VEXDREN-2710 file (C-alpha; in Angstrom, 1 decimal):
% VEXDREN-2710
k/r/px/py/pz
1/UNK/14.5/77.8/45.7
2/UNK/15.7/74.4/46.9
3/UNK/13.5/71.4/47.3
4/UNK/14.1/71.2/51.0
5/UNK/13.1/74.9/51.5
6/UNK/10.0/74.4/49.4
7/UNK/9.0/71.3/51.4
8/UNK/9.6/73.2/54.6
9/UNK/7.2/76.1/53.5
10/UNK/4.6/73.5/52.4
11/UNK/4.9/71.7/55.8
12/UNK/4.5/74.9/57.9
13/UNK/1.5/75.9/55.8
14/UNK/-0.2/72.6/56.2
15/UNK/0.5/72.6/59.9
16/UNK/-1.0/76.1/60.3
17/UNK/-4.2/74.8/58.5
18/UNK/-4.3/71.8/60.8
19/UNK/-4.1/74.1/63.8
20/UNK/-6.8/76.4/62.5
21/UNK/-9.2/73.6/62.0
22/UNK/-8.2/71.9/65.2
23/UNK/-9.2/75.0/67.2
24/UNK/-12.5/75.1/65.3
25/UNK/-13.1/71.4/66.0
26/UNK/-12.2/71.5/69.7
27/UNK/-14.5/74.5/70.3
28/UNK/-17.2/73.1/68.1
29/UNK/-17.5/76.4/66.2
30/UNK/-19.8/76.8/63.2
31/UNK/-20.2/79.7/60.8
32/UNK/-22.8/82.2/61.9
33/UNK/-25.6/82.1/59.3
34/UNK/-27.7/85.1/58.5
35/UNK/-31.5/85.5/58.3
36/UNK/-31.7/84.3/54.7
37/UNK/-29.8/81.1/55.5
38/UNK/-31.4/80.0/58.8
39/UNK/-34.7/81.8/58.9
40/UNK/-35.9/84.5/61.3
41/UNK/-37.6/87.8/61.4
42/UNK/-36.9/91.0/59.3
43/UNK/-38.4/94.3/60.4
44/UNK/-38.3/97.7/58.6
45/UNK/-39.1/100.7/60.9
46/UNK/-39.4/104.3/60.1
47/UNK/-40.0/107.4/62.2
48/UNK/-43.7/108.0/63.0
49/UNK/-45.1/111.1/61.4
50/UNK/-45.7/114.3/63.4
51/UNK/-42.3/114.3/65.1
52/UNK/-40.7/117.0/62.9
53/UNK/-37.4/116.7/61.2
54/UNK/-35.4/113.7/62.5
55/UNK/-31.7/114.2/62.9
56/UNK/-29.6/111.3/61.7
57/UNK/-27.7/111.3/65.0
58/UNK/-31.1/110.6/66.7
59/UNK/-31.6/107.6/64.3
60/UNK/-28.1/106.3/65.2
61/UNK/-29.0/106.5/68.9
62/UNK/-32.2/104.6/68.1
63/UNK/-30.3/101.9/66.4
64/UNK/-28.0/101.5/69.5
65/UNK/-31.1/101.2/71.8
66/UNK/-32.6/98.6/69.5
67/UNK/-29.3/96.7/69.5
68/UNK/-29.2/96.7/73.3
69/UNK/-32.7/95.3/73.4
70/UNK/-32.0/92.6/70.8
71/UNK/-28.8/91.6/72.6
72/UNK/-30.9/91.1/75.7
73/UNK/-33.3/89.0/73.8
74/UNK/-30.4/86.5/73.1
75/UNK/-30.5/86.7/69.3
76/UNK/-27.3/85.4/67.7
77/UNK/-25.6/87.9/65.4
78/UNK/-28.5/90.3/64.6
79/UNK/-28.1/92.8/61.7
80/UNK/-29.3/96.2/62.8
81/UNK/-28.5/99.1/60.6
82/UNK/-29.8/102.5/59.5
83/UNK/-30.7/102.8/55.8
84/UNK/-31.3/106.5/55.1
85/UNK/-34.2/107.4/57.5
86/UNK/-35.4/103.8/58.0
87/UNK/-34.0/101.2/60.4
88/UNK/-33.6/97.6/59.2
89/UNK/-33.6/94.9/61.9
90/UNK/-32.8/91.3/60.9
91/UNK/-33.0/88.7/63.6
92/UNK/-31.7/85.3/62.6
93/UNK/-33.2/82.3/64.3
94/UNK/-36.1/84.2/65.9
95/UNK/-39.5/82.4/65.6
96/UNK/-41.8/84.7/67.5
97/UNK/-42.5/87.5/65.1
98/UNK/-45.0/89.3/67.3
99/UNK/-42.7/89.4/70.3
100/UNK/-39.8/90.7/68.1
101/UNK/-42.1/93.5/66.8
102/UNK/-43.2/94.5/70.3
103/UNK/-39.7/94.6/71.8
104/UNK/-38.1/96.5/68.9
105/UNK/-40.9/99.0/68.3
106/UNK/-41.8/99.8/71.9
107/UNK/-40.8/103.4/72.8
108/UNK/-40.7/102.4/76.5
109/UNK/-41.0/105.9/78.1
110/UNK/-41.6/105.1/81.8
111/UNK/-43.1/107.7/84.2
112/UNK/-44.2/107.6/87.8
113/UNK/-46.9/110.2/88.5
114/UNK/-49.1/111.0/91.5
115/UNK/-52.8/110.2/91.1
116/UNK/-55.4/113.0/91.7
117/UNK/-58.5/111.1/90.8
118/UNK/-59.6/108.0/88.8
119/UNK/-62.7/108.5/86.6
120/UNK/-64.2/105.1/85.5
121/UNK/-66.5/105.0/82.5
122/UNK/-69.6/104.9/84.7
123/UNK/-68.7/108.1/86.5
124/UNK/-71.0/111.1/85.6
125/UNK/-68.0/113.3/85.0
126/UNK/-66.3/110.8/82.6
127/UNK/-67.2/112.8/79.4
128/UNK/-66.3/116.1/81.0
129/UNK/-62.8/115.3/82.2
130/UNK/-60.2/115.8/79.5
131/UNK/-60.3/114.5/75.9
132/UNK/-61.8/111.1/75.1
133/UNK/-59.6/108.1/75.4
134/UNK/-59.8/107.7/71.6
135/UNK/-58.3/111.2/71.2
136/UNK/-55.7/110.6/73.9
137/UNK/-54.7/107.4/72.1
138/UNK/-54.1/109.4/68.9
139/UNK/-52.0/112.0/70.9
140/UNK/-50.1/109.2/72.6
141/UNK/-48.9/107.8/69.2
142/UNK/-47.5/111.2/68.4
143/UNK/-45.3/111.3/71.5
144/UNK/-45.1/111.1/75.3
145/UNK/-47.2/113.4/77.5
146/UNK/-45.4/116.4/78.9
147/UNK/-43.5/115.5/82.0
148/UNK/-43.9/118.8/83.9
149/UNK/-47.6/119.2/83.6
150/UNK/-50.8/117.8/85.0
151/UNK/-52.3/115.4/82.5
152/UNK/-55.3/113.2/81.9
153/UNK/-54.4/109.7/80.7
154/UNK/-56.3/106.5/80.1
155/UNK/-55.9/102.9/81.3
156/UNK/-57.3/99.9/79.3
157/UNK/-59.1/97.2/81.3
158/UNK/-57.1/94.2/82.3
159/UNK/-57.4/90.7/80.8
160/UNK/-59.8/89.7/83.6
161/UNK/-62.3/92.2/82.1
162/UNK/-62.0/90.6/78.7
163/UNK/-62.9/87.1/79.8
164/UNK/-64.9/86.4/76.6
165/UNK/-62.0/87.2/74.3
166/UNK/-58.7/88.2/76.0
167/UNK/-57.1/88.8/72.6
168/UNK/-59.6/91.4/71.6
169/UNK/-58.8/95.0/72.4
170/UNK/-61.4/96.7/74.6
171/UNK/-63.2/99.8/73.0
172/UNK/-61.7/103.1/74.2
173/UNK/-64.9/104.2/75.8
174/UNK/-64.5/101.4/78.3
175/UNK/-61.1/102.7/79.4
176/UNK/-60.7/104.4/82.8
177/UNK/-59.4/108.0/82.9
178/UNK/-56.9/109.3/85.4
179/UNK/-56.1/112.9/86.5
180/UNK/-52.4/112.8/87.2
181/UNK/-49.7/115.2/88.4
182/UNK/-46.3/115.9/87.0
183/UNK/-43.7/113.2/86.7
184/UNK/-41.9/112.4/89.9
185/UNK/-39.5/109.7/88.6
186/UNK/-38.9/108.6/85.0
187/UNK/-37.3/105.6/83.3
188/UNK/-34.0/107.4/83.1
189/UNK/-33.5/106.6/86.8
190/UNK/-33.9/102.8/86.2
191/UNK/-30.6/101.1/86.7
192/UNK/-31.8/97.5/86.3
193/UNK/-35.0/95.6/85.8
194/UNK/-36.0/92.0/86.1
195/UNK/-39.0/89.6/86.2
196/UNK/-40.2/88.1/89.5
197/UNK/-43.3/87.0/91.3
198/UNK/-45.2/90.0/92.8
199/UNK/-45.1/90.6/96.5
200/UNK/-48.3/88.6/97.1
201/UNK/-46.9/85.7/95.1
202/UNK/-50.0/85.5/93.0
203/UNK/-48.8/87.0/89.7
204/UNK/-45.8/88.3/87.9
205/UNK/-44.2/91.8/88.0
206/UNK/-41.3/93.7/86.5
207/UNK/-39.1/94.7/89.5
208/UNK/-37.2/97.9/89.1
209/UNK/-33.9/99.0/90.7
210/UNK/-33.2/102.8/90.6
211/UNK/-29.9/104.5/90.7
212/UNK/-28.9/106.3/93.9
213/UNK/-30.5/109.6/92.9
214/UNK/-33.7/107.9/91.5
215/UNK/-34.0/105.8/94.6
216/UNK/-33.9/108.9/96.8
217/UNK/-36.5/110.7/94.7
218/UNK/-38.8/107.7/94.6
219/UNK/-38.6/107.3/98.4
220/UNK/-39.4/111.0/98.9
221/UNK/-42.3/110.7/96.4
222/UNK/-43.8/107.6/98.1
223/UNK/-43.3/109.2/101.5
224/UNK/-45.6/112.0/100.5
225/UNK/-48.2/109.7/99.1
226/UNK/-48.2/107.6/102.3
227/UNK/-49.6/110.6/104.1
228/UNK/-52.6/110.7/101.8
229/UNK/-55.8/108.7/101.6
230/UNK/-58.1/107.5/98.8
231/UNK/-57.0/108.0/95.2
232/UNK/-54.3/110.5/96.2
233/UNK/-52.4/107.7/98.0
234/UNK/-51.9/106.0/94.6
235/UNK/-49.1/106.4/92.2
236/UNK/-49.6/105.9/88.4
237/UNK/-47.1/103.8/86.5
238/UNK/-47.3/105.3/83.0
239/UNK/-45.6/103.5/80.0
240/UNK/-45.7/105.2/76.6
241/UNK/-48.6/107.4/77.6
242/UNK/-50.8/104.6/79.0
243/UNK/-51.5/104.0/82.7
244/UNK/-50.2/100.4/83.2
245/UNK/-51.3/100.3/86.8
246/UNK/-52.1/102.7/89.7
247/UNK/-51.4/100.9/92.9
248/UNK/-51.8/102.6/96.3
249/UNK/-48.8/102.9/98.6
250/UNK/-49.2/100.0/101.1
251/UNK/-50.8/100.8/104.4
252/UNK/-47.8/99.5/106.3
253/UNK/-45.6/102.3/104.8
254/UNK/-45.5/105.0/107.4
255/UNK/-46.2/108.6/106.5
256/UNK/-43.1/110.5/105.6
257/UNK/-40.9/107.3/105.3
258/UNK/-41.6/106.1/101.8
259/UNK/-40.4/103.0/99.8
260/UNK/-36.7/102.4/99.4
261/UNK/-35.0/99.8/97.1
262/UNK/-37.0/100.3/93.9
263/UNK/-40.5/99.4/92.7
264/UNK/-42.4/97.0/90.7
265/UNK/-44.9/96.9/87.8
266/UNK/-47.6/94.2/87.9
267/UNK/-48.1/92.5/84.6
268/UNK/-50.2/89.6/83.1
269/UNK/-47.6/86.8/83.0
270/UNK/-43.9/85.9/83.1
271/UNK/-43.2/86.5/79.4
272/UNK/-44.7/90.0/79.6
273/UNK/-42.6/90.7/82.8
274/UNK/-39.4/89.6/81.1
275/UNK/-40.1/91.5/77.9
276/UNK/-40.8/94.7/79.8
277/UNK/-37.7/94.3/81.9
278/UNK/-35.6/93.9/78.8
279/UNK/-37.1/97.0/77.2
280/UNK/-36.6/99.1/80.4
281/UNK/-33.0/97.9/80.9
282/UNK/-32.1/98.9/77.3
283/UNK/-33.8/102.3/77.7
284/UNK/-36.4/104.3/75.8
285/UNK/-36.2/104.9/72.1
286/UNK/-35.4/108.6/71.4
287/UNK/-38.2/108.7/68.8
288/UNK/-41.5/106.9/68.0
289/UNK/-41.1/104.3/65.2
290/UNK/-43.8/102.8/62.9
291/UNK/-43.5/99.3/61.6
292/UNK/-43.3/99.7/57.8
293/UNK/-42.7/96.0/57.0
294/UNK/-42.4/92.8/59.0
295/UNK/-41.3/89.5/57.3
296/UNK/-40.9/86.1/58.7
297/UNK/-38.4/83.8/56.9
298/UNK/-39.0/80.1/57.6
299/UNK/-36.0/78.0/58.6
300/UNK/-36.9/75.7/55.7
301/UNK/-36.6/78.5/53.2
302/UNK/-33.3/79.5/54.7
303/UNK/-32.0/75.9/54.5
304/UNK/-33.1/75.6/50.9
305/UNK/-31.3/78.8/50.1
306/UNK/-28.1/77.5/51.7
307/UNK/-28.3/74.2/49.9
308/UNK/-28.9/76.0/46.6
309/UNK/-25.9/78.2/47.2
310/UNK/-23.7/75.3/48.1
311/UNK/-24.9/73.3/45.1
312/UNK/-24.1/76.2/42.8
313/UNK/-20.6/76.5/44.3
314/UNK/-20.0/72.7/44.0
315/UNK/-21.1/72.7/40.3
316/UNK/-18.9/75.7/39.5
317/UNK/-15.9/74.1/41.3
318/UNK/-16.4/70.8/39.5
319/UNK/-16.5/72.5/36.1
320/UNK/-13.4/74.5/36.8
321/UNK/-11.6/71.4/38.1
322/UNK/-12.5/69.4/35.0
323/UNK/-11.3/72.3/32.8
324/UNK/-7.9/72.5/34.6
325/UNK/-7.3/68.7/34.5
326/UNK/-8.1/68.5/30.8
327/UNK/-6.0/71.5/30.0
328/UNK/-2.9/70.9/32.2
329/UNK/-3.1/67.2/33.2
330/UNK/-1.1/66.6/36.4
331/UNK/-0.3/70.2/37.1
332/UNK/-4.0/70.8/36.5
333/UNK/-4.8/68.3/39.3
334/UNK/-2.4/70.4/41.5
335/UNK/-4.5/73.4/40.7
336/UNK/-7.6/71.6/41.8
337/UNK/-5.8/70.8/45.1
338/UNK/-5.1/74.6/45.4
339/UNK/-8.8/75.4/44.9
340/UNK/-9.8/72.9/47.5
341/UNK/-7.2/74.4/49.9
342/UNK/-8.7/77.8/49.1
343/UNK/-12.1/76.6/50.0
344/UNK/-10.9/75.1/53.3
345/UNK/-9.2/78.4/54.2
346/UNK/-12.2/80.5/53.3
347/UNK/-14.5/78.4/55.4
348/UNK/-12.1/78.3/58.3
349/UNK/-11.7/82.1/58.2
350/UNK/-15.4/82.7/58.1
351/UNK/-16.0/80.4/61.0
352/UNK/-13.3/82.1/63.1
353/UNK/-14.4/85.6/62.2
354/UNK/-17.9/84.7/63.2
355/UNK/-16.7/84.0/66.7
356/UNK/-14.1/86.8/66.8
357/UNK/-16.0/89.8/65.3
358/UNK/-19.5/88.4/64.9
359/UNK/-19.4/88.1/61.1
360/UNK/-22.6/86.5/59.7
361/UNK/-22.6/84.6/56.5
362/UNK/-25.6/85.5/54.2
363/UNK/-26.7/84.3/50.8
364/UNK/-25.0/87.3/49.3
365/UNK/-21.8/86.3/51.1
366/UNK/-22.1/82.8/49.6
367/UNK/-22.4/84.5/46.2
368/UNK/-19.1/86.4/47.0
369/UNK/-17.4/83.1/47.8
370/UNK/-18.6/81.5/44.5
371/UNK/-17.3/84.5/42.5
372/UNK/-14.0/84.2/44.3
373/UNK/-13.6/80.7/43.0
374/UNK/-12.9/82.3/39.6
375/UNK/-10.3/84.6/41.2
376/UNK/-8.5/81.6/42.7
377/UNK/-8.7/79.6/39.4
378/UNK/-7.2/82.6/37.5
379/UNK/-4.2/82.6/39.9
380/UNK/-3.5/79.0/39.1
381/UNK/-4.0/79.4/35.4
382/UNK/-1.7/82.5/35.3
383/UNK/1.1/80.5/37.0
384/UNK/0.8/77.6/34.6
385/UNK/0.7/79.8/31.5
386/UNK/3.7/81.7/32.7
387/UNK/5.4/78.4/33.3
388/UNK/4.6/77.3/29.8
389/UNK/6.0/80.5/28.4
390/UNK/9.3/79.9/30.2
391/UNK/9.5/76.3/28.9
392/UNK/9.0/77.5/25.4
393/UNK/11.9/79.9/25.8
394/UNK/14.2/76.9/26.5
395/UNK/14.4/77.0/30.3
396/UNK/14.7/73.9/32.4
397/UNK/11.6/72.7/34.4
398/UNK/13.1/73.9/37.7
399/UNK/14.2/77.4/36.5
400/UNK/11.0/77.8/34.5
401/UNK/9.0/77.2/37.7
402/UNK/11.0/79.9/39.6
403/UNK/10.8/82.5/36.8
404/UNK/7.1/81.7/36.2
405/UNK/6.3/82.3/39.9
406/UNK/8.0/85.7/39.9
407/UNK/6.1/86.9/36.8
408/UNK/2.8/85.4/37.8
409/UNK/2.9/86.7/41.4
410/UNK/3.3/90.3/40.2
411/UNK/0.3/89.8/37.9
412/UNK/-1.7/88.1/40.7
413/UNK/-0.8/90.8/43.2
414/UNK/-1.8/93.6/40.8
415/UNK/-5.2/92.0/39.9
416/UNK/-6.0/91.0/43.5
417/UNK/-5.1/94.5/44.7
418/UNK/-7.7/96.0/42.3
419/UNK/-10.3/93.4/43.4
420/UNK/-9.6/94.0/47.1
421/UNK/-9.9/97.8/46.7
422/UNK/-13.2/97.4/44.8
423/UNK/-14.5/95.1/47.6
424/UNK/-13.5/97.7/50.2
425/UNK/-15.2/100.6/48.4
426/UNK/-18.3/98.4/47.9
427/UNK/-18.4/97.5/51.6
428/UNK/-18.1/101.1/52.7
429/UNK/-20.7/102.5/50.3
430/UNK/-23.2/99.7/50.3
431/UNK/-25.8/98.7/52.8
432/UNK/-27.6/95.5/53.7
433/UNK/-26.7/92.1/52.0
434/UNK/-24.3/93.8/49.4
435/UNK/-21.9/94.4/52.3
436/UNK/-21.8/90.6/52.9
437/UNK/-20.9/90.1/49.3
438/UNK/-18.2/92.7/49.5
439/UNK/-16.8/91.3/52.7
440/UNK/-16.5/87.7/51.5
441/UNK/-15.1/88.8/48.2
442/UNK/-12.4/90.9/49.9
443/UNK/-11.6/88.2/52.4
444/UNK/-11.3/85.6/49.6
445/UNK/-9.0/87.9/47.6
446/UNK/-6.6/88.2/50.6
447/UNK/-6.6/84.4/51.1
448/UNK/-5.9/83.8/47.4
449/UNK/-2.9/86.1/47.6
450/UNK/-1.5/84.4/50.7
451/UNK/-2.3/80.9/49.2
452/UNK/-0.5/81.8/46.0
453/UNK/2.7/83.0/47.8
454/UNK/2.9/79.9/50.0
455/UNK/0.9/76.7/49.1
456/UNK/0.7/77.2/45.3
457/UNK/4.4/78.2/45.0
458/UNK/5.7/75.4/47.3
459/UNK/3.5/72.7/45.8
460/UNK/4.3/73.5/42.2
461/UNK/8.0/74.1/43.0
462/UNK/8.3/70.9/45.0
463/UNK/6.9/68.9/42.0
464/UNK/9.2/70.7/39.6
465/UNK/12.2/69.9/41.8
466/UNK/11.4/66.2/41.9
467/UNK/13.0/64.5/38.9
468/UNK/10.6/61.5/38.8
469/UNK/7.5/63.7/39.0
470/UNK/8.9/66.3/36.6
471/UNK/9.6/63.6/33.9
472/UNK/6.3/61.8/34.3
473/UNK/4.2/62.3/31.1
474/UNK/1.0/62.4/33.1
475/UNK/2.3/65.4/35.1
476/UNK/2.2/67.6/32.0
477/UNK/5.2/69.7/33.0
478/UNK/6.4/69.6/29.3
479/UNK/3.0/68.8/27.7
480/UNK/1.1/71.4/25.7
481/UNK/4.2/73.4/24.8
482/UNK/5.6/74.4/21.4
483/UNK/9.1/74.0/20.2
484/UNK/11.7/75.5/22.5
485/UNK/12.8/79.0/21.8
486/UNK/16.1/80.5/22.8
487/UNK/16.2/82.6/25.9
488/UNK/17.2/86.2/25.0
489/UNK/20.9/86.7/25.6
490/UNK/21.7/83.0/25.7
491/UNK/24.1/81.6/23.0
492/UNK/22.3/79.5/20.3
END
């Protein structure tokens, strides 16, 4: 290949790299870092006992609901996956561990029921009506109450009743009981939810918007309640088997007319209103989940992990570069330039893929990149050893570079194909961080093949076609070779 054509290929390649990094710089893009590199929260959840055999399809639906909740929480690039019968949720950058647990684990089965009667703890009939609140709490954890039956449910006292210690849970024997009718409207009719000040402007509430069918049913339901008095004018808002509130239909709602345009759930503060709205927008979990493990990874630990990984990569690259320069002199320095270009392309690709498909770089991914340095170094070494073989056979520097590339590229392509297929299989079969290792390894293998066919070939060939550079002793184009051997078929 002529010197001009080699220079053209080299120029186009460098221009493409400049454009790639220009786009990254203009948009101020950075690689998406995983939980182990920037800190966050890791949750492991499993189906609660007593729910029978859990179908894997149900678990997949559960993962999608959790993903919708986490997306609403604003977490950048979460990793949510099913591992067997457990669900792993990794939330990079999240600092509030308790909030993450509540949002991810909440079942969020919403029901609106008519109230027949409220039985406070001081009522003489309290012990006689239904099971105790402690028993009802155990039943609640096993699943939601039946929708088409009359039920007795409990309501914990509000924060104002716990003035001494708002963080302490009230004993169950201080909870109120409610006799309730069948479900009139459920959370499946909620089309949207948001946080807002309540109608009185004194507190916060989660405001609900129903779909057209749900809005019609809710209006009919409240129209009937508006004709009643006392407890039977109230509607109970039940969330996950607990009565959140039981407000009466306002006195200004005429009998038979009802409430149109949605409803609201009064809560303690703005944060609770926003979290409940987020959960209701995403929908209820198909099954009840127990929190098996909850870990908080500090940003400091994540930063230390990243620095350690980068230091390991830099040390490995420096040792490889030293070896190449000592062994091949000038063309070894070219090999170092090829490794640096390899690193620039890998980092650029990871940054762009983070924006395009949400790829997140983890510590395992960094390990994959470090391993790929060896693959890139092998490609450069193969080319130079093939070149030396051609020189020993008596070829000129220019023709030796051409023949060496053809032979080395076939070897490179074969080896990289095996590595890439191994990475693909590992990515498909593996779970968790191992997939990050497989992804970066496969990506680096593809980049190495492209780099070898363009940058490595054109840079080495351009030098081999330049008489001054080719003859320079420090370049090493003839150094380290044995006596010339005749090329087969050529006259001696």
